[in-house]
N, C-alpha and C positions, 0 to 999 in steps of 0.2 A: 189460441194463445198467440199474442202479437209478438213481433220481432223485438219490440222494446221489453216486453216481459222476459223473453228468453235472454236478452242481453243483460238485464239486471241480475238474473240468477247466475249466468256465466261469470259476470264480473265479480259478484259476491264470492263465489267459490274460489275464483282465482286469487282474490285478495286474501281470503283466509288460508289458502294453500301457501301463499307467499309469506304469511305471518307464522303459521303453525308447522309448515312442511306438509307433505302429502302422505304421512304415515298414520296420523292419529285421528281420533274422533273430531278434533278441532277443524280439520279440513272439510268435514261434512256439515259443519255448523252446529254440532251438538255442544251444549254448554259443558257437559261432563259425560264420562263413559257410563256412569250409573243410569243416567236418563235414557241413553240409547238402549242399554241392556233391559231396563224396565219395560220399554215398549216392545222389544223383541219377546220378552217373557209373556206379555199379554197376547200378542199375536200367536205365539206358539200354543196357546191354550184354546185356539179356535176349534181344532179338530185333531184327530190322529192322522198325522201326515205321513205315516209309514207307507212306503211304496208309492207315494204320490209324486206327480210333477208339480213343481212350485215355480211360479213366475214372480220374481221380486222386482217390482216396478220402481225405478229410481234407486238402484241397488247400492249406490255409493261404492264402498270398497268390497262389497259382497259379504259383509260380516254377518248378515242374517243367516247365511248358509252355515257358517261356523257355529252359530248358536243352535241351529236346528239339528245338525248331523248327530250330536251325541244323544239327542232325545228320540229321534225317529230314524229307523233303518230304511234303506232303499229309496231315499229321496233322489229325484232328478231335479236339477235346479237350472233355471235360466235367469240371469241377472240382466236387467236393461238399464242403461244409463246413457245420457246424451253427452256429458262433459268428458272430453277425451282424457284429461289428466286423471280423473277418478277411475275411468274405465281401465286405463293402463295399470293402475295400482291393483285393482280388483283382479285383473288377469294375472298379474305377477304373483298374487297370493294364492289364487285358487284355480287358475286357468288350465293347469296341467291335470286336474282331476277328471276322470273319464265321465262322471255323471254331471258335470258342470259345463254350462255354455254361457257365454256373455255376448250380448247384442248391443252395439252402440246405436241407439235410436231414441227418438222422441216418443215416449210411451203414450202420449195423447194423440198424436197425429199419424204415427206410423203403424203399420200392421203388426200385430203381436201374435206369437204362436199360442194356440189354445192350450191351456194348462188346467190341471185339476183345481189348483187353488192359485189365486193371485193375492199377493201380500204387498202392502205399501206402508212403509214406516218413515214418516217425516216428509215424504216427497210431495204431498198435497198441501203443505203448509204455506207455500209461497203465495204472495198477493198477485192477482191477475186483474187486468183492466176489465175483462169480461165478467160481469157479476154472476153469470150462469156457468162459469168455467167449472166449478166444483161438481155441478150436476152432470155436465158432459163427461167429466173425467170419471166419475163414479160409474156412469152407465157404460162407458167404453171398457173400463177394466172389468166390470161385472160380466159383460158379454164375452170377455176373453177367458172366462173361467168355466169349467165344467161342473165343479162342485161348490165353489164359493169364493167370495172376496172378503178379505179382512184389511182394514185400514185404520190409521189413527189421524186425528186432527187436533189442533189447538182449540181450546175454548176460552182461554184467558191469556192475553199478551199485552205488553206495552206497545202501542202502535209505533211502528218504525218504518213503514213504507215497503218493507220487504216480505213480512209475514202476515198471514191473515188468520183470524179466529172465527169460529162458527158456533152457533147455538145447537147443542146436540139434538134437541127435539125437532128442529127444522130439518136437519140432515136425515134423521130417522124417518120423518114423514115422507121425504122424497124417496128414500130407499124402499119404503113400503109400497110405492107405486110401481116398482119394477121387480120386486123380489118378494116371494111368499113367506120368507122366514128371516127376520132381521133381529139381531140382538145388540144391545148397547152395553158397553162397559165404561163406568165412570168411577170405579172403586179403587183406583190406583194412583191418581194424581189430580190435584185441583186444577191443573192447567191443560189437561189433555183428556181425550176420550177415544175409545176404539169401537168400531162397528164391525160386526160379523154379518155377512149376507150369505145365506145358504140356499142352494138350489133344491 
Protein backbone atom coordinates (compact mmCIF):
# COMPACT_ATOMS: atom_id res chain seq x y z
CA UNK A 1 0.00 0.00 0.00
CA UNK A 2 1.52 3.31 -1.02
CA UNK A 3 1.53 6.46 1.10
CA UNK A 4 -0.69 8.09 -1.53
CA UNK A 5 -3.25 5.28 -1.17
CA UNK A 6 -3.26 5.69 2.60
CA UNK A 7 -3.55 9.47 2.34
CA UNK A 8 -6.55 9.22 0.03
CA UNK A 9 -8.37 6.92 2.46
CA UNK A 10 -7.53 9.08 5.49
CA UNK A 11 -8.61 12.23 3.68
CA UNK A 12 -11.87 10.64 2.58
CA UNK A 13 -12.84 9.54 6.07
CA UNK A 14 -11.87 12.85 7.59
CA UNK A 15 -14.03 14.64 5.03
CA UNK A 16 -17.08 12.47 5.73
CA UNK A 17 -16.52 12.80 9.49
CA UNK A 18 -16.52 16.57 9.01
CA UNK A 19 -19.76 16.29 7.04
CA UNK A 20 -21.66 13.65 9.04
CA UNK A 21 -19.96 13.77 12.43
CA UNK A 22 -18.21 10.75 13.93
CA UNK A 23 -21.20 8.90 15.36
CA UNK A 24 -23.09 7.45 12.39
CA UNK A 25 -22.54 4.99 9.55
CA UNK A 26 -21.89 8.03 7.32
CA UNK A 27 -18.51 8.54 8.98
CA UNK A 28 -17.56 5.06 7.76
CA UNK A 29 -18.65 5.69 4.18
CA UNK A 30 -21.77 3.48 4.24
CA UNK A 31 -24.58 4.91 2.15
CA UNK A 32 -27.15 3.75 4.71
CA UNK A 33 -27.32 1.71 7.89
CA UNK A 34 -29.23 -1.12 6.21
CA UNK A 35 -26.40 -1.83 3.77
CA UNK A 36 -23.92 -2.06 6.65
CA UNK A 37 -26.19 -4.40 8.64
CA UNK A 38 -26.88 -6.59 5.61
CA UNK A 39 -23.17 -7.24 5.18
CA UNK A 40 -22.82 -7.97 8.90
CA UNK A 41 -25.67 -10.46 8.59
CA UNK A 42 -23.98 -12.38 5.77
CA UNK A 43 -20.64 -12.48 7.60
CA UNK A 44 -22.39 -13.70 10.76
CA UNK A 45 -23.63 -16.75 8.85
CA UNK A 46 -20.13 -17.97 8.08
CA UNK A 47 -19.88 -20.17 11.17
CA UNK A 48 -20.91 -20.64 14.77
CA UNK A 49 -18.70 -18.02 16.37
CA UNK A 50 -19.66 -18.96 19.92
CA UNK A 51 -16.56 -19.07 22.14
CA UNK A 52 -14.32 -17.90 19.29
CA UNK A 53 -11.79 -15.11 18.97
CA UNK A 54 -12.74 -12.66 16.22
CA UNK A 55 -10.44 -10.18 14.53
CA UNK A 56 -12.34 -7.40 12.78
CA UNK A 57 -9.93 -5.93 10.22
CA UNK A 58 -10.83 -2.33 9.50
CA UNK A 59 -13.33 -2.28 12.34
CA UNK A 60 -14.65 1.26 11.94
CA UNK A 61 -16.65 2.02 15.09
CA UNK A 62 -16.55 -1.63 16.20
CA UNK A 63 -20.21 -2.19 15.37
CA UNK A 64 -19.71 -5.69 14.00
CA UNK A 65 -19.09 -6.67 17.61
CA UNK A 66 -22.49 -5.27 18.65
CA UNK A 67 -24.10 -7.27 15.85
CA UNK A 68 -22.42 -10.57 16.76
CA UNK A 69 -22.75 -10.51 20.57
CA UNK A 70 -26.51 -11.20 20.68
CA UNK A 71 -26.04 -14.09 18.26
CA UNK A 72 -23.02 -15.89 19.73
CA UNK A 73 -21.94 -16.28 23.35
CA UNK A 74 -18.37 -16.09 24.56
CA UNK A 75 -16.85 -14.09 21.72
CA UNK A 76 -13.55 -12.35 22.28
CA UNK A 77 -13.05 -9.49 19.86
CA UNK A 78 -10.12 -7.53 18.51
CA UNK A 79 -10.89 -4.55 16.32
CA UNK A 80 -8.12 -3.17 14.11
CA UNK A 81 -8.30 0.31 12.60
CA UNK A 82 -5.68 2.72 11.36
CA UNK A 83 -7.60 6.01 11.43
CA UNK A 84 -7.33 7.57 14.93
CA UNK A 85 -10.70 9.35 14.86
CA UNK A 86 -12.60 6.14 14.13
CA UNK A 87 -10.55 4.17 16.65
CA UNK A 88 -11.35 6.73 19.34
CA UNK A 89 -15.09 6.35 18.73
CA UNK A 90 -14.82 2.54 18.74
CA UNK A 91 -13.02 2.64 22.07
CA UNK A 92 -15.60 4.99 23.54
CA UNK A 93 -18.40 2.61 22.55
CA UNK A 94 -16.96 -0.76 23.44
CA UNK A 95 -13.49 -0.33 24.93
CA UNK A 96 -14.61 -0.90 28.53
CA UNK A 97 -15.82 -4.43 27.78
CA UNK A 98 -13.53 -7.11 29.18
CA UNK A 99 -13.69 -9.32 26.07
CA UNK A 100 -12.88 -6.47 23.67
CA UNK A 101 -9.52 -5.12 22.55
CA UNK A 102 -8.76 -2.44 19.99
CA UNK A 103 -5.51 -2.15 18.07
CA UNK A 104 -4.62 0.97 16.10
CA UNK A 105 -2.67 -0.53 13.21
CA UNK A 106 -2.47 -1.05 9.47
CA UNK A 107 -3.94 -4.53 9.07
CA UNK A 108 -2.05 -5.04 5.81
CA UNK A 109 1.47 -4.12 6.90
CA UNK A 110 1.48 -4.57 10.68
CA UNK A 111 1.59 -7.84 12.59
CA UNK A 112 -1.83 -9.11 13.63
CA UNK A 113 -2.78 -11.37 16.53
CA UNK A 114 -3.71 -14.88 15.43
CA UNK A 115 -7.48 -15.31 15.84
CA UNK A 116 -9.99 -18.07 15.22
CA UNK A 117 -11.79 -16.03 12.57
CA UNK A 118 -10.85 -12.87 10.70
CA UNK A 119 -13.80 -10.85 9.38
CA UNK A 120 -13.61 -7.88 7.01
CA UNK A 121 -16.63 -5.77 6.11
CA UNK A 122 -16.05 -3.00 3.60
CA UNK A 123 -12.38 -2.42 4.38
CA UNK A 124 -11.07 -4.07 1.21
CA UNK A 125 -13.20 -1.96 -1.11
CA UNK A 126 -10.78 0.91 -1.56
CA UNK A 127 -8.78 1.43 -4.74
CA UNK A 128 -5.04 0.78 -4.49
CA UNK A 129 -2.39 1.57 -7.07
CA UNK A 130 -0.91 -1.94 -6.72
CA UNK A 131 -3.11 -4.21 -8.88
CA UNK A 132 -2.12 -7.20 -6.73
CA UNK A 133 -3.07 -5.49 -3.46
CA UNK A 134 -6.26 -7.49 -3.00
CA UNK A 135 -4.41 -10.81 -3.31
CA UNK A 136 -1.73 -9.76 -0.81
CA UNK A 137 -4.46 -8.59 1.58
CA UNK A 138 -6.49 -11.80 1.34
CA UNK A 139 -3.40 -13.94 1.90
CA UNK A 140 -2.23 -11.85 4.89
CA UNK A 141 -5.64 -11.95 6.57
CA UNK A 142 -6.16 -15.65 5.89
CA UNK A 143 -2.77 -16.43 7.45
CA UNK A 144 -3.91 -14.51 10.56
CA UNK A 145 -6.84 -16.92 11.06
CA UNK A 146 -6.90 -20.33 12.71
CA UNK A 147 -10.33 -21.35 11.43
CA UNK A 148 -11.20 -19.03 8.57
CA UNK A 149 -11.51 -15.66 6.88
CA UNK A 150 -14.74 -13.98 5.79
CA UNK A 151 -14.78 -10.80 3.72
CA UNK A 152 -16.96 -8.84 1.35
CA UNK A 153 -16.10 -6.93 -1.81
CA UNK A 154 -17.90 -4.76 -4.32
CA UNK A 155 -18.72 -6.26 -7.70
CA UNK A 156 -20.51 -3.25 -9.20
CA UNK A 157 -19.74 0.44 -8.67
CA UNK A 158 -19.73 3.74 -10.48
CA UNK A 159 -15.98 4.44 -10.87
CA UNK A 160 -14.96 7.26 -8.56
CA UNK A 161 -11.24 6.78 -7.98
CA UNK A 162 -11.75 5.79 -4.33
CA UNK A 163 -13.44 2.40 -4.51
CA UNK A 164 -12.65 -0.74 -6.49
CA UNK A 165 -14.87 -3.56 -7.72
CA UNK A 166 -13.91 -7.16 -8.42
CA UNK A 167 -15.13 -10.08 -10.48
CA UNK A 168 -16.23 -12.75 -7.99
CA UNK A 169 -14.91 -15.72 -9.96
CA UNK A 170 -11.47 -14.14 -10.22
CA UNK A 171 -11.35 -13.68 -6.45
CA UNK A 172 -12.62 -17.21 -5.81
CA UNK A 173 -10.01 -18.64 -8.16
CA UNK A 174 -7.23 -16.96 -6.21
CA UNK A 175 -8.65 -17.98 -2.84
CA UNK A 176 -8.71 -21.58 -4.01
CA UNK A 177 -4.94 -21.50 -4.49
CA UNK A 178 -4.34 -20.91 -0.77
CA UNK A 179 -7.42 -22.40 0.88
CA UNK A 180 -8.96 -25.90 0.67
CA UNK A 181 -12.58 -24.80 1.25
CA UNK A 182 -13.91 -21.59 -0.30
CA UNK A 183 -17.55 -20.54 -0.49
CA UNK A 184 -19.07 -17.62 -2.40
CA UNK A 185 -22.21 -15.68 -1.45
CA UNK A 186 -23.86 -13.59 -4.18
CA UNK A 187 -27.46 -13.99 -3.02
CA UNK A 188 -27.99 -10.80 -1.04
CA UNK A 189 -26.99 -7.78 -3.13
CA UNK A 190 -26.41 -7.02 -6.82
CA UNK A 191 -23.44 -4.82 -5.96
CA UNK A 192 -21.67 -6.92 -3.35
CA UNK A 193 -20.37 -10.44 -2.69
CA UNK A 194 -18.96 -12.30 0.29
CA UNK A 195 -16.31 -14.99 0.47
CA UNK A 196 -15.86 -17.56 3.24
CA UNK A 197 -12.46 -19.25 3.45
CA UNK A 198 -12.32 -22.21 5.84
CA UNK A 199 -9.24 -24.01 7.10
